[in-house]
Backbone and ligand atoms as CSV (ligand in chain L), in Angstrom:
chain,resi,resn,atom,element,x,y,z
A,1,UNK,N,N,181.853,47.088,61.844
A,1,UNK,CA,C,180.419,47.356,61.983
A,1,UNK,C,C,179.630,46.075,61.689
A,2,UNK,N,N,178.668,45.782,62.535
A,2,UNK,CA,C,177.895,44.553,62.318
A,2,UNK,C,C,176.947,44.720,61.133
A,3,UNK,N,N,176.419,43.572,60.660
A,3,UNK,CA,C,175.462,43.632,59.550
A,3,UNK,C,C,174.263,44.497,59.915
A,4,UNK,N,N,173.813,44.313,61.176
A,4,UNK,CA,C,172.622,45.066,61.609
A,4,UNK,C,C,172.917,46.564,61.626
A,5,UNK,N,N,174.120,46.923,62.121
A,5,UNK,CA,C,174.470,48.346,62.168
A,5,UNK,C,C,174.570,48.915,60.746
A,6,UNK,N,N,175.154,48.106,59.838
A,6,UNK,CA,C,175.264,48.577,58.453
A,6,UNK,C,C,173.887,48.778,57.840
A,7,UNK,N,N,172.996,47.842,58.147
A,7,UNK,CA,C,171.663,47.906,57.557
A,7,UNK,C,C,170.936,49.180,57.982
A,8,UNK,N,N,171.182,49.614,59.243
A,8,UNK,CA,C,170.437,50.770,59.751
A,8,UNK,C,C,171.249,52.064,59.724
A,9,UNK,N,N,172.445,51.989,59.127
A,9,UNK,CA,C,173.294,53.176,59.112
A,9,UNK,C,C,172.613,54.334,58.379
A,10,UNK,N,N,171.877,54.001,57.329
A,10,UNK,CA,C,171.312,55.044,56.491
A,10,UNK,C,C,169.842,55.294,56.745
A,11,UNK,N,N,169.387,55.004,57.932
A,11,UNK,CA,C,167.993,55.303,58.235
A,11,UNK,C,C,167.898,56.068,59.552
A,12,UNK,N,N,166.807,56.794,59.698
A,12,UNK,CA,C,166.575,57.589,60.897
A,12,UNK,C,C,165.216,57.178,61.428
A,13,UNK,N,N,165.121,57.082,62.745
A,13,UNK,CA,C,163.833,56.710,63.330
A,13,UNK,C,C,162.953,57.948,63.454
A,14,UNK,N,N,161.816,57.869,62.817
A,14,UNK,CA,C,160.822,58.938,62.965
A,14,UNK,C,C,159.791,58.433,63.965
A,15,UNK,N,N,159.660,59.127,65.065
A,15,UNK,CA,C,158.657,58.741,66.055
A,15,UNK,C,C,157.884,59.997,66.419
A,16,UNK,N,N,156.679,60.070,65.947
A,16,UNK,CA,C,155.864,61.243,66.231
A,16,UNK,C,C,154.403,60.918,65.998
A,17,UNK,N,N,153.562,61.929,66.124
A,17,UNK,CA,C,152.130,61.705,65.905
A,17,UNK,C,C,151.731,62.343,64.583
A,18,UNK,N,N,151.034,61.564,63.780
A,18,UNK,CA,C,150.519,62.087,62.513
A,18,UNK,C,C,149.000,62.004,62.595
A,19,UNK,N,N,148.369,63.153,62.560
A,19,UNK,CA,C,146.905,63.227,62.692
A,19,UNK,C,C,146.427,62.436,63.916
A,20,UNK,N,N,147.190,62.567,64.987
A,20,UNK,CA,C,146.783,61.979,66.259
A,20,UNK,C,C,147.229,60.547,66.482
A,21,UNK,N,N,147.768,59.908,65.446
A,21,UNK,CA,C,148.161,58.506,65.574
A,21,UNK,C,C,149.674,58.406,65.716
A,22,UNK,N,N,150.114,57.628,66.704
A,22,UNK,CA,C,151.553,57.474,66.896
A,22,UNK,C,C,152.155,56.752,65.699
A,23,UNK,N,N,153.250,57.282,65.218
A,23,UNK,CA,C,153.908,56.721,64.033
A,23,UNK,C,C,155.365,56.460,64.385
A,24,UNK,N,N,155.821,55.247,64.129
A,24,UNK,CA,C,157.232,54.914,64.321
A,24,UNK,C,C,157.716,54.266,63.043
A,25,UNK,N,N,158.591,54.927,62.332
A,25,UNK,CA,C,159.060,54.413,61.048
A,25,UNK,C,C,160.548,54.714,60.898
A,26,UNK,N,N,161.231,53.838,60.187
A,26,UNK,CA,C,162.612,54.112,59.807
A,26,UNK,C,C,162.582,54.757,58.430
A,27,UNK,N,N,163.248,55.886,58.306
A,27,UNK,CA,C,163.218,56.601,57.026
A,27,UNK,C,C,164.640,56.961,56.599
A,28,UNK,N,N,164.882,57.028,55.288
A,28,UNK,CA,C,166.192,57.494,54.827
A,28,UNK,C,C,166.386,58.951,55.234
A,29,UNK,N,N,167.587,59.345,55.633
A,29,UNK,CA,C,167.812,60.716,56.113
A,29,UNK,C,C,167.448,61.778,55.081
A,30,UNK,N,N,167.559,61.450,53.801
A,30,UNK,CA,C,167.294,62.465,52.780
A,30,UNK,C,C,165.848,62.459,52.297
A,31,UNK,N,N,165.001,61.663,52.928
A,31,UNK,CA,C,163.600,61.631,52.467
A,31,UNK,C,C,162.845,62.838,53.003
A,32,UNK,N,N,162.133,63.516,52.116
A,32,UNK,CA,C,161.345,64.667,52.568
A,32,UNK,C,C,160.117,64.182,53.317
A,33,UNK,N,N,159.619,65.059,54.182
A,33,UNK,CA,C,158.378,64.741,54.883
A,33,UNK,C,C,157.242,64.573,53.881
A,34,UNK,N,N,157.275,65.350,52.818
A,34,UNK,CA,C,156.235,65.241,51.782
A,34,UNK,C,C,156.202,63.837,51.190
A,35,UNK,N,N,157.355,63.316,50.812
A,35,UNK,CA,C,157.419,61.966,50.237
A,35,UNK,C,C,156.987,60.937,51.270
A,36,UNK,N,N,157.430,61.136,52.505
A,36,UNK,CA,C,157.060,60.190,53.560
A,36,UNK,C,C,155.546,60.164,53.760
A,37,UNK,N,N,154.930,61.345,53.786
A,37,UNK,CA,C,153.480,61.396,54.014
A,37,UNK,C,C,152.717,60.774,52.841
A,38,UNK,N,N,153.118,61.136,51.635
A,38,UNK,CA,C,152.382,60.664,50.457
A,38,UNK,C,C,152.633,59.182,50.179
A,39,UNK,N,N,153.908,58.811,50.147
A,39,UNK,CA,C,154.239,57.445,49.720
A,39,UNK,C,C,154.317,56.464,50.879
A,40,UNK,N,N,154.705,56.959,52.047
A,40,UNK,CA,C,154.821,56.062,53.195
A,40,UNK,C,C,153.525,55.935,53.977
A,41,UNK,N,N,152.739,57.019,54.011
A,41,UNK,CA,C,151.521,57.030,54.836
A,41,UNK,C,C,150.240,57.098,54.009
A,42,UNK,N,N,150.373,57.271,52.722
A,42,UNK,CA,C,149.171,57.348,51.864
A,42,UNK,C,C,148.374,58.624,52.076
A,43,UNK,N,N,149.010,59.651,52.637
A,43,UNK,CA,C,148.307,60.917,52.895
A,43,UNK,C,C,148.512,61.855,51.705
A,44,UNK,N,N,147.794,61.539,50.632
A,44,UNK,CA,C,148.031,62.229,49.366
A,44,UNK,C,C,147.314,63.576,49.271
A,45,UNK,N,N,146.621,63.967,50.357
A,45,UNK,CA,C,146.048,65.315,50.378
A,45,UNK,C,C,147.126,66.374,50.515
A,46,UNK,N,N,148.305,65.960,50.918
A,46,UNK,CA,C,149.458,66.864,50.948
A,46,UNK,C,C,150.037,66.857,49.542
A,47,UNK,N,N,149.877,67.961,48.833
A,47,UNK,CA,C,150.171,67.950,47.391
A,47,UNK,C,C,151.624,68.281,47.074
A,48,UNK,N,N,152.061,67.720,45.971
A,48,UNK,CA,C,153.430,67.916,45.500
A,48,UNK,C,C,153.396,68.950,44.375
A,49,UNK,N,N,153.941,70.119,44.659
A,49,UNK,CA,C,153.935,71.175,43.646
A,49,UNK,C,C,155.323,71.469,43.163
A,50,UNK,N,N,155.867,72.615,43.620
A,50,UNK,CA,C,157.147,73.094,43.101
A,50,UNK,C,C,158.345,72.322,43.628
A,51,UNK,N,N,158.226,71.771,44.812
A,51,UNK,CA,C,159.337,71.079,45.491
A,51,UNK,C,C,160.490,72.025,45.841
A,52,UNK,N,N,160.232,73.321,45.821
A,52,UNK,CA,C,161.297,74.282,46.156
A,52,UNK,C,C,160.869,75.241,47.265
A,53,UNK,N,N,159.748,74.983,47.892
A,53,UNK,CA,C,159.334,75.830,49.004
A,53,UNK,C,C,158.574,77.079,48.607
A,54,UNK,N,N,158.158,77.180,47.362
A,54,UNK,CA,C,157.514,78.416,46.924
A,54,UNK,C,C,155.993,78.355,46.843
A,55,UNK,N,N,155.425,77.206,46.533
A,55,UNK,CA,C,153.992,77.194,46.189
A,55,UNK,C,C,153.073,76.937,47.375
A,56,UNK,N,N,153.527,76.218,48.383
A,56,UNK,CA,C,152.684,75.962,49.555
A,56,UNK,C,C,151.727,74.796,49.417
A,57,UNK,N,N,151.758,74.119,48.268
A,57,UNK,CA,C,150.832,72.992,48.077
A,57,UNK,C,C,151.103,71.863,49.072
A,58,UNK,N,N,152.323,71.799,49.569
A,58,UNK,CA,C,152.739,70.711,50.458
A,58,UNK,C,C,152.611,71.091,51.936
A,59,UNK,N,N,151.937,72.202,52.223
A,59,UNK,CA,C,151.862,72.704,53.606
A,59,UNK,C,C,151.240,71.691,54.557
A,60,UNK,N,N,151.879,71.509,55.688
A,60,UNK,CA,C,151.317,70.732,56.796
A,60,UNK,C,C,151.508,71.570,58.062
A,61,UNK,N,N,150.928,71.110,59.153
A,61,UNK,CA,C,151.196,71.754,60.444
A,61,UNK,C,C,152.119,70.853,61.237
A,62,UNK,N,N,153.178,71.426,61.781
A,62,UNK,CA,C,154.052,70.707,62.710
A,62,UNK,C,C,153.936,71.428,64.045
A,63,UNK,N,N,153.379,70.732,65.026
A,63,UNK,CA,C,153.071,71.354,66.322
A,63,UNK,C,C,152.290,72.652,66.126
A,64,UNK,N,N,151.350,72.615,65.211
A,64,UNK,CA,C,150.443,73.750,65.008
A,64,UNK,C,C,150.960,74.860,64.126
A,65,UNK,N,N,152.198,74.734,63.655
A,65,UNK,CA,C,152.790,75.782,62.822
A,65,UNK,C,C,152.906,75.297,61.382
A,66,UNK,N,N,152.624,76.174,60.431
A,66,UNK,CA,C,152.714,75.751,59.041
A,66,UNK,C,C,154.167,75.448,58.676
A,67,UNK,N,N,154.327,74.420,57.858
A,67,UNK,CA,C,155.655,74.027,57.393
A,67,UNK,C,C,155.516,73.494,55.981
A,68,UNK,N,N,156.539,73.749,55.183
A,68,UNK,CA,C,156.573,73.213,53.817
A,68,UNK,C,C,157.177,71.815,53.915
A,69,UNK,N,N,156.357,70.823,53.668
A,69,UNK,CA,C,156.846,69.454,53.869
A,69,UNK,C,C,157.846,69.033,52.802
A,70,UNK,N,N,157.897,69.761,51.674
A,70,UNK,CA,C,158.891,69.412,50.646
A,70,UNK,C,C,160.300,69.786,51.095
A,71,UNK,N,N,160.392,70.747,52.004
A,71,UNK,CA,C,161.713,71.210,52.465
A,71,UNK,C,C,162.068,70.662,53.841
A,72,UNK,N,N,161.171,69.871,54.411
A,72,UNK,CA,C,161.387,69.330,55.753
A,72,UNK,C,C,161.801,67.874,55.626
A,73,UNK,N,N,162.904,67.506,56.229
A,73,UNK,CA,C,163.332,66.110,56.162
A,73,UNK,C,C,162.508,65.287,57.150
A,74,UNK,N,N,162.031,64.159,56.688
A,74,UNK,CA,C,161.172,63.324,57.528
A,74,UNK,C,C,161.872,62.955,58.832
A,75,UNK,N,N,163.167,62.737,58.747
A,75,UNK,CA,C,163.902,62.302,59.927
A,75,UNK,C,C,164.067,63.365,60.996
A,76,UNK,N,N,163.638,64.596,60.693
A,76,UNK,CA,C,163.824,65.681,61.670
A,76,UNK,C,C,162.559,65.981,62.467
A,77,UNK,N,N,161.483,65.269,62.205
A,77,UNK,CA,C,160.213,65.650,62.848
A,77,UNK,C,C,159.840,64.743,64.013
A,78,UNK,N,N,160.791,63.940,64.467
A,78,UNK,CA,C,160.518,63.080,65.611
A,78,UNK,C,C,160.067,63.900,66.813
A,79,UNK,N,N,159.099,63.370,67.550
A,79,UNK,CA,C,158.638,64.038,68.757
A,79,UNK,C,C,157.639,65.154,68.512
A,80,UNK,N,N,157.247,65.343,67.254
A,80,UNK,CA,C,156.300,66.422,66.962
A,80,UNK,C,C,154.918,65.851,66.654
A,81,UNK,N,N,153.961,66.779,66.546
A,81,UNK,CA,C,152.617,66.414,66.100
A,81,UNK,C,C,152.421,67.015,64.716
A,82,UNK,N,N,152.173,66.147,63.762
A,82,UNK,CA,C,151.991,66.597,62.387
A,82,UNK,C,C,150.506,66.501,62.042
A,83,UNK,N,N,150.012,67.553,61.435
A,83,UNK,CA,C,148.623,67.533,60.977
A,83,UNK,C,C,148.601,67.750,59.478
A,84,UNK,N,N,147.933,66.851,58.778
A,84,UNK,CA,C,147.711,67.024,57.341
A,84,UNK,C,C,146.228,67.312,57.141
A,85,UNK,N,N,145.849,67.584,55.922
A,85,UNK,CA,C,144.442,67.913,55.648
A,85,UNK,C,C,143.522,66.754,56.058
A,86,UNK,N,N,144.039,65.538,55.986
A,86,UNK,CA,C,143.212,64.383,56.352
A,86,UNK,C,C,142.879,64.376,57.842
A,87,UNK,N,N,143.643,65.137,58.630
A,87,UNK,CA,C,143.447,65.125,60.071
A,87,UNK,C,C,142.438,66.144,60.567
A,88,UNK,N,N,141.833,66.905,59.677
A,88,UNK,CA,C,140.945,67.982,60.137
A,88,UNK,C,C,139.495,67.551,60.326
A,89,UNK,N,N,138.996,66.729,59.437
A,89,UNK,CA,C,137.586,66.330,59.540
A,89,UNK,C,C,137.410,65.325,60.674
A,90,UNK,N,N,136.169,65.212,61.162
A,90,UNK,CA,C,135.870,64.193,62.172
A,90,UNK,C,C,135.938,62.808,61.534
A,91,UNK,N,N,135.989,61.788,62.387
A,91,UNK,CA,C,136.084,60.410,61.888
A,91,UNK,C,C,134.893,60.051,60.999
A,92,UNK,N,N,133.736,60.674,61.254
A,92,UNK,CA,C,132.558,60.353,60.431
A,92,UNK,C,C,132.503,61.172,59.139
A,93,UNK,N,N,133.554,61.945,58.890
A,93,UNK,CA,C,133.615,62.702,57.644
A,93,UNK,C,C,133.079,64.123,57.761
A,94,UNK,N,N,132.545,64.482,58.925
A,94,UNK,CA,C,132.077,65.861,59.109
A,94,UNK,C,C,133.262,66.812,59.001
A,95,UNK,N,N,133.120,67.784,58.102
A,95,UNK,CA,C,134.228,68.704,57.872
A,95,UNK,C,C,134.447,69.607,59.079
A,96,UNK,N,N,135.671,70.059,59.240
A,96,UNK,CA,C,135.959,71.043,60.285
A,96,UNK,C,C,135.274,72.356,59.903
A,97,UNK,N,N,135.162,73.248,60.857
A,97,UNK,CA,C,134.516,74.546,60.591
A,97,UNK,C,C,135.215,75.266,59.442
A,98,UNK,N,N,136.530,75.208,59.437
A,98,UNK,CA,C,137.267,75.935,58.394
A,98,UNK,C,C,137.066,75.270,57.032
A,99,UNK,N,N,137.113,73.959,56.978
A,99,UNK,CA,C,136.860,73.277,55.704
A,99,UNK,C,C,135.456,73.605,55.183
A,100,UNK,N,N,134.475,73.567,56.077
A,100,UNK,CA,C,133.098,73.826,55.657
A,100,UNK,C,C,132.943,75.264,55.169
A,101,UNK,N,N,133.620,76.190,55.850
A,101,UNK,CA,C,133.539,77.591,55.432
A,101,UNK,C,C,134.149,77.780,54.046
A,102,UNK,N,N,135.268,77.131,53.783
A,102,UNK,CA,C,135.869,77.197,52.443
A,102,UNK,C,C,134.864,76.668,51.415
A,103,UNK,N,N,134.235,75.581,51.753
A,103,UNK,CA,C,133.279,74.979,50.818
A,103,UNK,C,C,132.104,75.928,50.568
A,104,UNK,N,N,131.561,76.496,51.651
A,104,UNK,CA,C,130.388,77.360,51.524
A,104,UNK,C,C,130.708,78.674,50.816
A,105,UNK,N,N,131.952,79.136,50.966
A,105,UNK,CA,C,132.334,80.396,50.331
A,105,UNK,C,C,132.837,80.183,48.906
A,106,UNK,N,N,132.843,78.947,48.437
A,106,UNK,CA,C,133.318,78.671,47.072
A,106,UNK,C,C,134.805,78.940,46.929
A,107,UNK,N,N,135.569,78.592,47.967
A,107,UNK,CA,C,137.003,78.914,47.971
A,107,UNK,C,C,137.835,77.967,47.113
A,108,UNK,N,N,137.215,76.939,46.592
A,108,UNK,CA,C,137.965,75.970,45.779
A,108,UNK,C,C,137.647,76.167,44.308
A,109,UNK,N,N,138.657,76.049,43.483
A,109,UNK,CA,C,138.393,75.959,42.047
A,109,UNK,C,C,139.001,74.639,41.586
A,110,UNK,N,N,140.278,74.623,41.184
A,110,UNK,CA,C,140.856,73.310,40.836
A,110,UNK,C,C,141.129,72.496,42.097
A,111,UNK,N,N,141.367,73.168,43.218
A,111,UNK,CA,C,141.547,72.487,44.500
A,111,UNK,C,C,142.971,72.088,44.818
A,112,UNK,N,N,143.889,72.309,43.900
A,112,UNK,CA,C,145.255,71.842,44.147
A,112,UNK,C,C,145.890,72.546,45.347
A,113,UNK,N,N,145.643,73.821,45.486
A,113,UNK,CA,C,146.244,74.576,46.597
A,113,UNK,C,C,145.448,74.438,47.891
A,114,UNK,N,N,144.231,73.899,47.794
A,114,UNK,CA,C,143.269,73.984,48.902
A,114,UNK,C,C,143.769,73.389,50.218
A,115,UNK,N,N,144.363,72.186,50.236
A,115,UNK,CA,C,144.812,71.661,51.534
A,115,UNK,C,C,145.793,72.598,52.228
A,116,UNK,N,N,146.717,73.149,51.472
A,116,UNK,CA,C,147.688,74.074,52.063
A,116,UNK,C,C,147.025,75.350,52.542
A,117,UNK,N,N,146.066,75.846,51.775
A,117,UNK,CA,C,145.348,77.060,52.174
A,117,UNK,C,C,144.581,76.828,53.478
A,118,UNK,N,N,143.895,75.697,53.541
A,118,UNK,CA,C,143.090,75.400,54.733
A,118,UNK,C,C,143.997,75.280,55.957
A,119,UNK,N,N,145.112,74.579,55.818
A,119,UNK,CA,C,146.003,74.405,56.972
A,119,UNK,C,C,146.634,75.736,57.388
A,120,UNK,N,N,146.910,76.576,56.418
A,120,UNK,CA,C,147.414,77.913,56.755
A,120,UNK,C,C,146.349,78.693,57.524
A,121,UNK,N,N,145.092,78.528,57.112
A,121,UNK,CA,C,143.992,79.195,57.824
A,121,UNK,C,C,143.855,78.662,59.249
A,122,UNK,N,N,144.110,77.379,59.428
A,122,UNK,CA,C,144.040,76.800,60.784
A,122,UNK,C,C,145.046,77.498,61.693
A,123,UNK,N,N,146.264,77.641,61.218
A,123,UNK,CA,C,147.279,78.305,62.042
A,123,UNK,C,C,146.900,79.760,62.289
A,124,UNK,N,N,146.492,80.450,61.225
A,124,UNK,CA,C,146.150,81.875,61.350
A,124,UNK,C,C,145.057,82.081,62.391
A,125,UNK,N,N,143.973,81.314,62.275
A,125,UNK,CA,C,142.828,81.555,63.161
A,125,UNK,C,C,143.089,81.073,64.592
A,126,UNK,N,N,144.066,80.183,64.744
A,126,UNK,CA,C,144.456,79.791,66.101
A,126,UNK,C,C,145.212,80.917,66.788
A,127,UNK,N,N,145.909,81.709,65.983
A,127,UNK,CA,C,146.731,82.780,66.547
A,127,UNK,C,C,146.020,84.130,66.560
A,128,UNK,N,N,145.093,84.298,65.639
A,128,UNK,CA,C,144.410,85.584,65.478
A,128,UNK,C,C,142.966,85.282,65.087
A,129,UNK,N,N,142.077,85.382,66.052
A,129,UNK,CA,C,140.685,84.966,65.827
A,129,UNK,C,C,139.928,85.924,64.916
A,130,UNK,N,N,140.409,87.146,64.813
A,130,UNK,CA,C,139.674,88.123,63.990
A,130,UNK,C,C,140.628,88.831,63.019
A,131,UNK,N,N,141.219,88.095,62.110
A,131,UNK,CA,C,142.172,88.735,61.184
A,131,UNK,C,C,141.443,89.643,60.192
A,132,UNK,N,N,142.071,90.767,59.874
A,132,UNK,CA,C,141.488,91.595,58.805
A,132,UNK,C,C,142.024,91.102,57.466
A,133,UNK,N,N,141.557,91.719,56.399
A,133,UNK,CA,C,141.910,91.206,55.069
A,133,UNK,C,C,143.428,91.240,54.833
A,134,UNK,N,N,144.069,92.292,55.297
A,134,UNK,CA,C,145.527,92.403,55.108
A,134,UNK,C,C,146.236,91.259,55.835
A,135,UNK,N,N,145.787,90.973,57.044
A,135,UNK,CA,C,146.417,89.896,57.820
A,135,UNK,C,C,146.168,88.535,57.160
A,136,UNK,N,N,144.975,88.365,56.612
A,136,UNK,CA,C,144.686,87.092,55.923
A,136,UNK,C,C,145.584,86.961,54.700
A,137,UNK,N,N,145.673,88.008,53.917
A,137,UNK,CA,C,146.496,87.931,52.696
A,137,UNK,C,C,147.974,87.736,53.040
A,138,UNK,N,N,148.408,88.354,54.124
A,138,UNK,CA,C,149.790,88.152,54.573
A,138,UNK,C,C,150.017,86.688,54.949
A,139,UNK,N,N,149.061,86.126,55.683
A,139,UNK,CA,C,149.196,84.725,56.104
A,139,UNK,C,C,149.244,83.801,54.897
A,140,UNK,N,N,148.518,84.171,53.839
A,140,UNK,CA,C,148.452,83.322,52.638
A,140,UNK,C,C,149.622,83.552,51.687
A,141,UNK,N,N,150.551,84.406,52.071
A,141,UNK,CA,C,151.598,84.784,51.118
A,141,UNK,C,C,152.518,83.616,50.747
A,142,UNK,N,N,152.511,82.576,51.548
A,142,UNK,CA,C,153.337,81.407,51.201
A,142,UNK,C,C,152.568,80.321,50.475
A,143,UNK,N,N,151.327,80.626,50.094
A,143,UNK,CA,C,150.491,79.642,49.402
A,143,UNK,C,C,149.997,80.255,48.093
A,144,UNK,N,N,150.363,79.656,46.999
A,144,UNK,CA,C,149.975,80.201,45.697
A,144,UNK,C,C,148.722,79.514,45.169
A,145,UNK,N,N,147.848,80.339,44.588
A,145,UNK,CA,C,146.655,79.825,43.912
A,145,UNK,C,C,146.676,80.384,42.503
A,146,UNK,N,N,146.452,79.514,41.529
A,146,UNK,CA,C,146.534,79.970,40.143
A,146,UNK,C,C,145.161,80.200,39.527
A,147,UNK,N,N,144.076,79.912,40.273
A,147,UNK,CA,C,142.787,80.093,39.603
A,147,UNK,C,C,141.728,80.894,40.333
A,148,UNK,N,N,141.759,81.031,41.634
A,148,UNK,CA,C,140.641,81.740,42.280
A,148,UNK,C,C,140.860,83.246,42.368
A,149,UNK,N,N,142.091,83.697,42.242
A,149,UNK,CA,C,142.352,85.124,42.453
A,149,UNK,C,C,142.339,85.498,43.929
A,150,UNK,N,N,142.271,84.518,44.797
A,150,UNK,CA,C,142.372,84.682,46.258
A,150,UNK,C,C,141.122,85.266,46.923
A,151,UNK,N,N,140.297,85.995,46.164
A,151,UNK,CA,C,139.146,86.669,46.788
A,151,UNK,C,C,138.264,85.678,47.552
A,152,UNK,N,N,137.969,84.548,46.910
A,152,UNK,CA,C,137.062,83.582,47.549
A,152,UNK,C,C,137.748,82.847,48.701
A,153,UNK,N,N,139.060,82.763,48.644
A,153,UNK,CA,C,139.789,82.131,49.757
A,153,UNK,C,C,139.760,83.053,50.978
A,154,UNK,N,N,139.982,84.326,50.733
A,154,UNK,CA,C,139.882,85.304,51.830
A,154,UNK,C,C,138.475,85.257,52.414
A,155,UNK,N,N,137.467,85.174,51.540
A,155,UNK,CA,C,136.069,85.115,52.013
A,155,UNK,C,C,135.841,83.866,52.862
A,156,UNK,N,N,136.441,82.752,52.465
A,156,UNK,CA,C,136.293,81.503,53.220
A,156,UNK,C,C,136.894,81.633,54.609
A,157,UNK,N,N,138.022,82.294,54.699
A,157,UNK,CA,C,138.670,82.449,56.010
A,157,UNK,C,C,137.870,83.413,56.888
A,158,UNK,N,N,137.323,84.453,56.269
A,158,UNK,CA,C,136.492,85.387,57.060
A,158,UNK,C,C,135.244,84.681,57.581
A,159,UNK,N,N,134.657,83.865,56.724
A,159,UNK,CA,C,133.462,83.120,57.140
A,159,UNK,C,C,133.813,82.153,58.274
A,160,UNK,N,N,134.955,81.482,58.137
A,160,UNK,CA,C,135.385,80.556,59.189
A,160,UNK,C,C,135.590,81.303,60.507
A,161,UNK,N,N,136.204,82.480,60.424
A,161,UNK,CA,C,136.444,83.269,61.642
A,161,UNK,C,C,135.117,83.637,62.302
A,162,UNK,N,N,134.127,84.023,61.494
A,162,UNK,CA,C,132.795,84.375,62.053
A,162,UNK,C,C,132.165,83.173,62.734
A,163,UNK,N,N,132.236,82.027,62.071
A,163,UNK,CA,C,131.593,80.825,62.627
A,163,UNK,C,C,132.301,80.352,63.905
A,164,UNK,N,N,133.614,80.445,63.916
A,164,UNK,CA,C,134.349,80.035,65.118
A,164,UNK,C,C,134.027,80.988,66.282
A,165,UNK,N,N,133.894,82.275,65.952
A,165,UNK,CA,C,133.540,83.255,66.994
A,165,UNK,C,C,132.151,82.953,67.539
A,166,UNK,N,N,131.229,82.602,66.651
A,166,UNK,CA,C,129.864,82.284,67.079
A,166,UNK,C,C,129.863,81.046,67.969
A,167,UNK,N,N,130.704,80.081,67.616
A,167,UNK,CA,C,130.801,78.854,68.436
A,167,UNK,C,C,131.304,79.174,69.842
A,168,UNK,N,N,132.264,80.086,69.882
A,168,UNK,CA,C,132.834,80.444,71.191
A,168,UNK,C,C,131.834,81.249,72.015
A,169,UNK,N,N,130.836,81.837,71.312
A,169,UNK,CA,C,129.809,82.631,72.007
A,169,UNK,C,C,130.371,83.964,72.337
L,1,LIG,FE1,FE,156.499,72.450,48.785
L,1,LIG,FE2,FE,155.738,73.813,46.593
L,1,LIG,S1,S,155.758,71.639,46.900
L,1,LIG,S2,S,156.282,74.604,48.550
C-alpha cells in the first residue's frame, strides 16, 4: 500500500450539502455527524445531549427527515442535504415562520432542546399542515424537554401551522 493510500485508509469522503452549501470533507469513519457538524463545521446549534439517541437535542434534517446526528456516522451522509438550525433563518437573520412562532408562543425556556424541537416541527408541518395536538405530541416524542412541560412547544407549533396556512392563503 502506498503512503497516500495508507494516509487515506481511515477516512471517508463526505460530499453533501449542509444548509445549502456544498461540503466536501474527509472524515474518520467513526466520527458522528454531530461531532462533524459542531467541531468540523462550527454548527454548534446542534446540541450534544445524551449521545445515545434518546433526547433529540442533536436532531437535524437529512433530506427533510429528522435524524439523530449523534447516532449517524458522518461518513454515511454523502449525497444528502443536511439542515441544521442555522439553516432555517434568512441570510439577513429573519427567522423562519416556525422559529418566529416558537418565539412568539414562548416555546423556549432554557433553550437546550429548542433546535431539535424546531427541526422536528419543520418535518411535521411539511408532512401534515394541520396536525392536531395528539399528532404534534407524537411527533415530539423523540425530543425531550426538561423545563417547559411541552405545552408552550405545542402552542408554538400550532401557531406556526396557522401562520403557514395563512401564507398559503
Ligand atoms: Fe443525540 Fe441525545 S444527543 S439523541
